[in-house]
DRENDO-1510 file (C-alpha; in Angstrom, 1 decimal, always signed):
<recs>
REC; n; res; u; v; w
REC; 1; MET; +19.3; -16.4; +23.5 .
REC; 2; HIS; +18.8; -12.7; +24.0 .
REC; 3; LEU; +16.4; -11.0; +21.6 .
REC; 4; ALA; +15.8; -7.3; +21.3 .
REC; 5; PRO; +13.0; -6.1; +23.6 .
REC; 6; ARG; +11.3; -4.4; +20.7 .
REC; 7; LEU; +10.3; -7.8; +19.4 .
REC; 8; ASN; +8.1; -8.3; +22.4 .
REC; 9; ARG; +5.9; -5.5; +21.1 .
REC; 10; MET; +5.9; -6.8; +17.6 .
REC; 11; PRO; +3.7; -9.8; +16.6 .
REC; 12; PRO; +4.6; -12.0; +13.6 .
REC; 13; TYR; +3.4; -10.4; +10.4 .
REC; 14; PHE; -0.3; -11.2; +10.0 .
REC; 15; PHE; -0.1; -12.3; +6.4 .
REC; 16; ALA; +2.8; -14.7; +7.2 .
REC; 17; ARG; +0.6; -16.4; +9.8 .
REC; 18; VAL; -2.3; -16.6; +7.4 .
REC; 19; ALA; -0.1; -18.5; +4.9 .
REC; 20; GLU; +0.4; -21.1; +7.5 .
REC; 21; ARG; -3.3; -21.5; +8.2 .
REC; 22; ILE; -4.0; -21.8; +4.4 .
REC; 23; ARG; -1.3; -24.5; +4.1 .
REC; 24; ALA; -3.0; -26.4; +6.9 .
REC; 25; VAL; -6.3; -26.5; +5.1 .
REC; 26; GLU; -4.6; -27.4; +1.8 .
REC; 27; ALA; -2.8; -30.2; +3.5 .
REC; 28; GLN; -6.2; -31.7; +4.1 .
REC; 29; GLY; -6.7; -32.0; +0.4 .
REC; 30; HIS; -8.6; -28.7; -0.3 .
REC; 31; ARG; -7.8; -26.1; -2.9 .
REC; 32; VAL; -8.0; -22.7; -1.2 .
REC; 33; ILE; -9.0; -19.6; -3.2 .
REC; 34; ASN; -6.9; -16.9; -1.5 .
REC; 35; LEU; -8.6; -13.5; -1.8 .
REC; 36; GLY; -6.4; -12.0; +0.9 .
REC; 37; ILE; -3.3; -10.5; -0.6 .
REC; 38; GLY; -3.2; -7.7; -3.2 .
REC; 39; SER; -0.6; -9.3; -5.4 .
REC; 40; PRO; -1.5; -8.6; -9.0 .
REC; 41; ASP; -2.1; -11.8; -11.0 .
REC; 42; LEU; -1.7; -10.1; -14.4 .
REC; 43; PRO; +1.8; -9.8; -15.9 .
REC; 44; PRO; +3.4; -6.6; -17.0 .
REC; 45; PRO; +3.4; -6.0; -20.8 .
REC; 46; ASP; +6.1; -7.6; -22.9 .
REC; 47; PHE; +8.0; -4.3; -23.6 .
REC; 48; ILE; +8.8; -4.1; -19.9 .
REC; 49; ILE; +9.9; -7.7; -19.6 .
REC; 50; GLU; +12.0; -7.3; -22.8 .
REC; 51; ALA; +13.8; -4.3; -21.4 .
REC; 52; MET; +14.7; -6.2; -18.3 .
REC; 53; ILE; +15.9; -9.2; -20.4 .
REC; 54; ALA; +18.1; -7.0; -22.6 .
REC; 55; ALA; +19.7; -5.4; -19.7 .
REC; 56; ALA; +20.4; -8.7; -18.0 .
REC; 57; ARG; +22.5; -9.7; -21.0 .
REC; 58; GLU; +24.9; -6.8; -20.4 .
REC; 59; PRO; +27.9; -7.9; -18.3 .
REC; 60; ALA; +28.1; -4.6; -16.4 .
REC; 61; SER; +24.5; -5.1; -15.2 .
REC; 62; HIS; +25.6; -7.7; -12.6 .
REC; 63; ARG; +27.8; -5.5; -10.6 .
REC; 64; TYR; +26.6; -3.9; -7.3 .
REC; 65; PRO; +23.9; -1.3; -8.1 .
REC; 66; SER; +24.0; +2.3; -7.0 .
REC; 67; TYR; +22.5; +3.2; -3.6 .
REC; 68; THR; +20.5; +6.0; -5.3 .
REC; 69; GLY; +19.4; +4.1; -8.4 .
REC; 70; SER; +20.6; +5.0; -11.9 .
REC; 71; PRO; +20.2; +8.6; -13.1 .
REC; 72; GLU; +17.9; +7.3; -15.8 .
REC; 73; LEU; +15.6; +5.7; -13.3 .
REC; 74; ARG; +15.5; +8.8; -11.1 .
REC; 75; GLU; +14.7; +10.9; -14.2 .
REC; 76; ALA; +12.0; +8.5; -15.2 .
REC; 77; ILE; +10.4; +8.7; -11.8 .
REC; 78; ALA; +10.5; +12.5; -11.9 .
REC; 79; GLY; +9.0; +12.4; -15.4 .
REC; 80; TYR; +6.2; +10.2; -14.3 .
REC; 81; TYR; +5.3; +12.6; -11.5 .
REC; 82; ALA; +5.4; +15.6; -13.8 .
REC; 83; ARG; +3.2; +13.8; -16.4 .
REC; 84; ARG; +0.8; +12.2; -14.0 .
REC; 85; PHE; +0.4; +14.7; -11.3 .
REC; 86; GLY; +2.0; +18.0; -12.5 .
REC; 87; VAL; +4.6; +17.7; -9.7 .
REC; 88; ALA; +8.1; +19.0; -10.4 .
REC; 89; LEU; +10.9; +16.9; -8.7 .
REC; 90; ASP; +14.6; +17.3; -8.7 .
REC; 91; PRO; +15.8; +13.8; -9.7 .
REC; 92; ASN; +19.0; +14.2; -7.7 .
REC; 93; ARG; +17.6; +15.6; -4.5 .
REC; 94; GLU; +13.9; +14.7; -4.3 .
REC; 95; VAL; +13.8; +11.2; -5.8 .
REC; 96; LEU; +15.0; +7.9; -4.2 .
REC; 97; PRO; +14.3; +4.5; -5.8 .
REC; 98; LEU; +13.4; +1.8; -3.3 .
REC; 99; ILE; +13.6; -2.0; -3.2 .
REC; 100; GLY; +9.8; -2.0; -3.2 .
REC; 101; SER; +8.0; +0.7; -1.3 .
REC; 102; LYS; +7.5; -1.4; +1.8 .
REC; 103; GLU; +11.1; -1.2; +2.9 .
REC; 104; GLY; +10.9; +2.5; +2.5 .
REC; 105; LEU; +7.9; +2.7; +4.8 .
REC; 106; ALA; +9.9; +1.1; +7.6 .
REC; 107; HIS; +13.3; +2.7; +6.8 .
REC; 108; VAL; +11.9; +6.3; +6.8 .
REC; 109; LEU; +10.7; +5.8; +10.4 .
REC; 110; MET; +14.2; +4.9; +11.4 .
REC; 111; ALA; +15.4; +8.1; +9.8 .
REC; 112; LEU; +12.7; +10.3; +11.5 .
REC; 113; VAL; +11.8; +8.6; +14.8 .
REC; 114; GLY; +13.7; +8.4; +18.0 .
REC; 115; ASP; +13.1; +6.7; +21.3 .
REC; 116; GLY; +9.5; +7.5; +22.4 .
REC; 117; ASP; +8.7; +9.8; +19.5 .
REC; 118; LEU; +5.1; +9.8; +18.4 .
REC; 119; VAL; +3.8; +8.7; +15.0 .
REC; 120; LEU; +0.1; +9.1; +14.0 .
REC; 121; VAL; -1.1; +6.0; +12.2 .
REC; 122; PRO; -4.5; +5.4; +10.4 .
REC; 123; ASP; -6.7; +2.6; +11.8 .
REC; 124; PRO; -7.6; +0.5; +9.9 .
REC; 125; GLY; -4.3; +0.8; +8.1 .
REC; 126; TYR; -1.4; -1.1; +6.6 .
REC; 127; PRO; +0.4; -2.9; +9.4 .
REC; 128; THR; +3.9; -1.7; +8.4 .
REC; 129; TYR; +3.1; +1.8; +9.6 .
REC; 130; ARG; +2.8; +0.4; +13.2 .
REC; 131; MET; +5.5; -2.2; +13.0 .
REC; 132; GLY; +8.0; +0.3; +11.5 .
REC; 133; THR; +7.4; +2.6; +14.4 .
REC; 134; TYR; +8.2; -0.2; +16.8 .
REC; 135; LEU; +11.4; -1.0; +14.9 .
REC; 136; ALA; +12.4; +2.6; +15.3 .
REC; 137; ASP; +11.7; +2.5; +19.1 .
REC; 138; GLY; +8.9; +5.0; +18.7 .
REC; 139; VAL; +5.3; +5.0; +19.8 .
REC; 140; PHE; +2.2; +5.4; +17.8 .
REC; 141; GLU; -1.3; +6.6; +18.3 .
REC; 142; THR; -4.1; +5.4; +16.0 .
REC; 143; VAL; -6.3; +7.9; +14.1 .
REC; 144; PRO; -9.7; +6.2; +13.5 .
REC; 145; LEU; -11.0; +6.0; +9.9 .
REC; 146; ARG; -14.8; +5.8; +10.2 .
REC; 147; PRO; -17.3; +5.2; +7.5 .
REC; 148; GLU; -19.4; +8.2; +8.4 .
REC; 149; LEU; -16.4; +10.4; +7.4 .
REC; 150; GLY; -15.7; +8.4; +4.2 .
REC; 151; PHE; -12.8; +6.7; +6.0 .
REC; 152; LEU; -10.9; +10.0; +6.3 .
REC; 153; PRO; -9.3; +11.0; +9.6 .
REC; 154; ASP; -11.1; +13.6; +11.6 .
REC; 155; LEU; -8.4; +16.2; +11.8 .
REC; 156; ASP; -10.4; +18.3; +14.1 .
REC; 157; ALA; -10.8; +15.5; +16.7 .
REC; 158; ILE; -7.0; +15.2; +17.2 .
REC; 159; PRO; -5.9; +17.2; +20.3 .
REC; 160; GLU; -3.5; +20.0; +19.8 .
REC; 161; GLU; -1.1; +18.4; +22.3 .
REC; 162; THR; -1.0; +15.3; +20.1 .
REC; 163; TYR; -0.2; +17.4; +17.0 .
REC; 164; ARG; +2.6; +19.1; +19.0 .
REC; 165; ARG; +4.1; +15.7; +20.1 .
REC; 166; ALA; +3.9; +14.0; +16.7 .
REC; 167; VAL; +6.9; +13.7; +14.4 .
REC; 168; ALA; +5.1; +12.0; +11.6 .
REC; 169; PHE; +1.6; +11.5; +10.3 .
REC; 170; TRP; +0.8; +8.6; +7.9 .
REC; 171; VAL; -1.9; +8.9; +5.2 .
REC; 172; ASN; -2.8; +6.4; +2.5 .
REC; 173; TYR; -5.2; +7.3; -0.3 .
REC; 174; PRO; -6.5; +5.5; -2.3 .
REC; 175; ASN; -6.7; +3.6; +0.9 .
REC; 176; ASN; -5.7; +0.1; +1.8 .
REC; 177; PRO; -7.9; -1.6; +3.1 .
REC; 178; THR; -11.0; +0.5; +2.7 .
REC; 179; GLY; -10.6; +1.7; -0.9 .
REC; 180; ALA; -11.6; +5.2; +0.2 .
REC; 181; THR; -10.3; +8.3; -1.6 .
REC; 182; ALA; -9.2; +11.7; -0.4 .
REC; 183; PRO; -10.3; +15.0; -1.8 .
REC; 184; ARG; -7.7; +17.7; -2.4 .
REC; 185; GLU; -9.2; +19.8; +0.4 .
REC; 186; PHE; -8.2; +17.2; +2.9 .
REC; 187; TYR; -4.5; +17.3; +1.8 .
REC; 188; ALA; -4.6; +21.1; +1.9 .
REC; 189; ARG; -5.8; +21.0; +5.5 .
REC; 190; LEU; -3.2; +18.4; +6.4 .
REC; 191; VAL; -0.3; +20.4; +4.9 .
REC; 192; ASP; -1.5; +23.5; +6.9 .
REC; 193; LEU; -1.4; +21.5; +10.1 .
REC; 194; ALA; +2.1; +20.0; +9.3 .
REC; 195; HIS; +3.4; +23.5; +8.8 .
REC; 196; ARG; +1.9; +24.7; +12.0 .
REC; 197; TYR; +3.0; +21.8; +14.2 .
REC; 198; ASN; +6.2; +20.8; +12.5 .
REC; 199; PHE; +5.5; +17.1; +11.8 .
REC; 200; VAL; +6.3; +15.2; +8.6 .
REC; 201; VAL; +3.5; +13.9; +6.4 .
REC; 202; LEU; +4.2; +10.4; +5.0 .
REC; 203; SER; +1.9; +9.7; +2.1 .
REC; 204; ASP; +1.6; +6.1; +0.9 .
REC; 205; ASN; +0.2; +6.2; -2.6 .
REC; 206; PRO; +0.7; +2.9; -4.5 .
REC; 207; TYR; -2.9; +2.7; -5.8 .
REC; 208; ALA; -3.1; +6.0; -7.6 .
REC; 209; ASP; -3.3; +4.4; -11.0 .
REC; 210; ILE; -5.8; +1.7; -10.2 .
REC; 211; THR; -9.0; +3.7; -10.5 .
REC; 212; PHE; -12.6; +3.2; -11.8 .
REC; 213; ASP; -15.6; +5.0; -13.2 .
REC; 214; GLY; -13.7; +8.1; -14.3 .
REC; 215; TYR; -12.0; +8.8; -11.0 .
REC; 216; ARG; -8.4; +10.2; -11.2 .
REC; 217; ALA; -6.5; +10.0; -7.9 .
REC; 218; PRO; -4.3; +12.9; -6.9 .
REC; 219; SER; -0.9; +13.0; -5.2 .
REC; 220; PHE; -0.4; +14.5; -1.8 .
REC; 221; LEU; +2.5; +16.4; -3.4 .
REC; 222; GLU; +0.2; +18.4; -5.7 .
REC; 223; THR; -0.9; +20.4; -2.7 .
REC; 224; PRO; +0.9; +23.8; -2.4 .
REC; 225; GLY; +3.5; +23.6; +0.3 .
REC; 226; ALA; +3.5; +19.8; +0.5 .
REC; 227; LYS; +7.1; +19.3; -0.5 .
REC; 228; GLU; +8.1; +21.5; +2.5 .
REC; 229; VAL; +6.5; +19.1; +5.0 .
REC; 230; GLY; +6.4; +15.6; +3.5 .
REC; 231; VAL; +7.3; +12.8; +1.1 .
REC; 232; GLU; +5.3; +10.3; -0.9 .
REC; 233; PHE; +5.9; +6.6; -1.4 .
REC; 234; ASN; +4.8; +5.0; -4.6 .
REC; 235; SER; +5.4; +1.6; -6.2 .
REC; 236; LEU; +5.5; -0.1; -9.6 .
REC; 237; SER; +4.0; -3.2; -7.9 .
REC; 238; LYS; +0.4; -2.2; -8.4 .
REC; 239; THR; +0.5; +0.3; -11.2 .
REC; 240; TYR; +2.6; -1.8; -13.6 .
REC; 241; ASN; +1.9; -5.4; -12.3 .
REC; 242; MET; +5.5; -5.7; -11.1 .
REC; 243; ALA; +5.0; -6.8; -7.5 .
REC; 244; GLY; +7.7; -9.4; -7.5 .
REC; 245; TRP; +10.2; -7.1; -9.1 .
REC; 246; ARG; +10.5; -4.9; -5.9 .
REC; 247; VAL; +10.8; -1.5; -7.4 .
REC; 248; GLY; +9.3; +1.5; -5.6 .
REC; 249; MET; +10.2; +5.2; -4.9 .
REC; 250; ALA; +10.2; +7.9; -2.2 .
REC; 251; VAL; +9.8; +11.4; -3.5 .
REC; 252; GLY; +9.4; +14.9; -2.1 .
REC; 253; ASN; +11.1; +16.8; +0.7 .
REC; 254; ALA; +14.9; +16.7; +0.0 .
REC; 255; GLU; +15.9; +16.6; +3.7 .
REC; 256; VAL; +13.7; +13.6; +4.4 .
REC; 257; ILE; +14.9; +11.9; +1.2 .
REC; 258; ALA; +18.6; +12.5; +2.3 .
REC; 259; ALA; +17.8; +11.1; +5.7 .
REC; 260; LEU; +16.2; +8.0; +4.2 .
REC; 261; LEU; +19.2; +7.5; +1.9 .
REC; 262; ARG; +21.5; +7.6; +5.0 .
REC; 263; VAL; +19.6; +4.8; +6.6 .
REC; 264; LYS; +19.3; +2.7; +3.4 .
REC; 265; SER; +22.9; +3.1; +2.3 .
REC; 266; ASN; +23.9; +1.5; +5.6 .
REC; 267; VAL; +21.5; -1.5; +5.4 .
REC; 268; ASP; +21.0; -2.3; +1.7 .
REC; 269; THR; +22.7; -1.7; -1.6 .
REC; 270; GLY; +20.2; -1.0; -4.4 .
REC; 271; ILE; +18.0; -2.4; -7.2 .
REC; 272; PHE; +19.4; -5.0; -9.6 .
REC; 273; TYR; +20.2; -3.0; -12.8 .
REC; 274; PRO; +18.0; -5.1; -15.2 .
REC; 275; LEU; +15.0; -4.5; -12.9 .
REC; 276; GLN; +15.8; -0.7; -13.1 .
REC; 277; ALA; +15.8; -1.1; -16.9 .
REC; 278; GLY; +12.3; -2.7; -16.8 .
REC; 279; ALA; +11.1; +0.1; -14.4 .
REC; 280; ILE; +12.4; +2.8; -16.8 .
REC; 281; ALA; +10.5; +1.1; -19.7 .
REC; 282; ALA; +7.4; +1.0; -17.6 .
REC; 283; LEU; +7.5; +4.6; -16.5 .
REC; 284; THR; +8.5; +6.0; -19.9 .
REC; 285; GLY; +6.8; +3.6; -22.3 .
REC; 286; PRO; +3.1; +3.3; -23.5 .
REC; 287; GLN; +0.6; +3.9; -20.8 .
REC; 288; GLU; -2.6; +3.2; -22.7 .
REC; 289; TRP; -2.7; -0.5; -21.6 .
REC; 290; LEU; -3.5; +0.7; -18.0 .
REC; 291; ALA; -7.0; +1.6; -18.9 .
REC; 292; GLU; -7.7; -1.9; -20.2 .
REC; 293; ARG; -6.1; -3.4; -17.2 .
REC; 294; ASN; -8.2; -1.3; -14.9 .
REC; 295; ASP; -11.4; -2.3; -16.7 .
REC; 296; ILE; -10.5; -5.9; -15.9 .
REC; 297; TYR; -10.3; -4.9; -12.2 .
REC; 298; ARG; -13.6; -3.0; -12.5 .
REC; 299; ARG; -15.4; -6.1; -13.7 .
REC; 300; ARG; -13.9; -8.1; -10.9 .
REC; 301; ARG; -14.9; -5.4; -8.4 .
REC; 302; ASP; -18.5; -5.6; -9.6 .
REC; 303; VAL; -18.6; -9.4; -9.3 .
REC; 304; VAL; -17.3; -9.2; -5.8 .
REC; 305; VAL; -19.7; -6.4; -4.6 .
REC; 306; GLU; -22.7; -8.2; -6.1 .
REC; 307; GLY; -21.6; -11.6; -4.6 .
REC; 308; LEU; -21.0; -10.2; -1.1 .
REC; 309; ARG; -24.3; -8.4; -1.1 .
REC; 310; ALA; -26.0; -11.7; -2.0 .
REC; 311; ALA; -24.2; -13.3; +0.9 .
REC; 312; GLY; -25.5; -10.7; +3.5 .
REC; 313; PHE; -22.5; -8.3; +3.5 .
REC; 314; GLN; -22.8; -4.5; +3.1 .
REC; 315; ALA; -20.4; -3.5; +0.3 .
REC; 316; ASP; -20.0; -0.4; -1.9 .
REC; 317; PRO; -18.0; -0.4; -5.1 .
REC; 318; PRO; -14.7; +1.5; -4.4 .
REC; 319; LYS; -13.5; +4.2; -6.9 .
REC; 320; ALA; -9.9; +3.0; -6.6 .
REC; 321; SER; -7.5; +0.3; -5.2 .
REC; 322; LEU; -7.4; -3.4; -5.5 .
REC; 323; TYR; -9.9; -4.2; -2.7 .
REC; 324; VAL; -13.5; -4.3; -1.7 .
REC; 325; TRP; -14.1; -3.5; +2.0 .
REC; 326; ALA; -17.3; -5.0; +3.2 .
REC; 327; ARG; -19.2; -4.9; +6.5 .
REC; 328; ILE; -19.8; -8.5; +7.7 .
REC; 329; PRO; -23.2; -9.9; +8.7 .
REC; 330; GLU; -24.4; -9.5; +12.3 .
REC; 331; GLY; -23.4; -12.1; +14.8 .
REC; 332; TRP; -19.8; -12.6; +13.7 .
REC; 333; THR; -16.4; -11.1; +14.5 .
REC; 334; SER; -14.2; -10.6; +11.4 .
REC; 335; GLU; -11.7; -13.3; +12.4 .
REC; 336; ALA; -14.4; -15.8; +13.3 .
REC; 337; LEU; -16.1; -15.3; +10.0 .
REC; 338; SER; -12.9; -15.5; +8.0 .
REC; 339; THR; -11.9; -18.7; +9.8 .
REC; 340; HIS; -15.3; -20.2; +9.2 .
REC; 341; VAL; -15.3; -19.4; +5.5 .
REC; 342; LEU; -11.7; -20.8; +5.2 .
REC; 343; GLU; -12.6; -24.1; +6.9 .
REC; 344; THR; -15.9; -24.7; +5.2 .
REC; 345; ALA; -15.8; -22.9; +1.8 .
REC; 346; HIS; -12.0; -23.0; +1.5 .
REC; 347; ILE; -12.0; -19.3; +0.7 .
REC; 348; TRP; -9.7; -16.8; +2.5 .
REC; 349; LEU; -11.1; -13.3; +3.2 .
REC; 350; THR; -8.8; -11.0; +5.2 .
REC; 351; PRO; -10.5; -10.1; +8.5 .
REC; 352; GLY; -10.6; -6.3; +9.2 .
REC; 353; ILE; -9.1; -6.7; +12.6 .
REC; 354; ALA; -5.8; -7.4; +10.8 .
REC; 355; PHE; -5.6; -3.7; +10.0 .
REC; 356; GLY; -6.4; -2.4; +13.5 .
REC; 357; GLU; -9.2; -2.4; +16.0 .
REC; 358; HIS; -11.3; +0.0; +13.8 .
REC; 359; GLY; -11.2; -2.7; +11.1 .
REC; 360; GLU; -13.4; -5.0; +13.2 .
REC; 361; GLY; -16.7; -5.8; +11.6 .
REC; 362; TYR; -15.3; -5.8; +8.1 .
REC; 363; VAL; -13.4; -8.1; +5.7 .
REC; 364; ARG; -11.2; -7.1; +2.8 .
REC; 365; VAL; -11.4; -8.9; -0.5 .
REC; 366; ALA; -8.6; -8.5; -3.1 .
REC; 367; LEU; -9.4; -8.3; -6.8 .
REC; 368; THR; -6.3; -10.2; -7.8 .
REC; 369; THR; -8.1; -13.3; -9.1 .
REC; 370; ASP; -10.0; -13.8; -12.4 .
REC; 371; ALA; -13.7; -12.9; -12.5 .
REC; 372; GLU; -14.9; -16.5; -13.0 .
REC; 373; THR; -13.1; -17.7; -9.9 .
REC; 374; LEU; -14.3; -14.7; -7.9 .
REC; 375; ALA; -17.9; -15.4; -8.8 .
REC; 376; ARG; -17.5; -19.1; -7.8 .
REC; 377; ALA; -15.9; -18.0; -4.5 .
REC; 378; MET; -18.7; -15.6; -3.7 .
REC; 379; GLU; -21.3; -18.3; -4.3 .
REC; 380; ARG; -19.4; -20.6; -1.9 .
REC; 381; VAL; -19.2; -17.8; +0.7 .
REC; 382; ALA; -23.0; -17.3; +0.4 .
REC; 383; GLN; -23.7; -21.0; +0.8 .
REC; 384; VAL; -21.7; -21.4; +4.0 .
REC; 385; LEU; -23.2; -18.3; +5.5 .
REC; 386; SER; -26.8; -18.9; +4.5 .
</recs>
């Protein structure tokens, strides 16, 4: 059977392979505590669920949905950006609902990237930035994120020729996997470079509303001139505990939004209307509950940081995101340590190498398990590494 050559460059999705390894351990009779995937364990509030249920009872809700989402959803997204970030968006030209933001991350590259075009990708970084480039038959160069720079790319270290060749530059703050945050000055510099060298900034911002200790994450689009050079992807998965609902958004530059819609309208249809109704309720309804939810994550973060330190890791509490990024003890590779912990303590920690070569030497721990279970998991990790 003939398969597309691009598949030869694309390994199976790392987290799909991890699921197989976890099932193998569970088949031996062990219960695995999976701290690897950032899938919120807390449900959305009842008012969101009730809005979805009410819409599902409407006969018209079961027809094909619009490619562009309902006008009400686009207006709700624009209203969220105005309220949360002070960013004005045209709901008809600068907002596009997505079937979860992940598909948008891949589809936008099909809209922007041609054969051999260069995309700049953070390392460590979310694997879809790289794999989406392969799907678009482009090439990528990694931009290292190093701890001494706060896991920000060194924009001065990128050669001018690389900037001239690039068609897109991915950024992701609050960051997955490191939990790092970006100051406004960083975005201002990046926007200036994008104007100068004519590349598109692709900002992935799904963790902006999971923040701690008084930190308030900005949007890339708050930066003057940002809409002229880029778009931002966001998601209800993390902010509103709606990961399985698959509702996201792309917002910003109208030309890029139109190009993304051109791809999407040829390969998918749209979001089930009742899910859109729930999303509208989430975006326009009460927001006070988010602070209480974030406090739950903060307590979990503190349990994980304390437990990892006791086990010999170096870990700092992040100001945002669903993850703790920790340097592993000497003498291990990240994958060897994760495998050892899985097989002996029956705990899964994501090895940093899953996010790129500059993730080596770290593990990522997701905060999507209750604090009591996290504490028990950290004790077991310490025992098998002692």
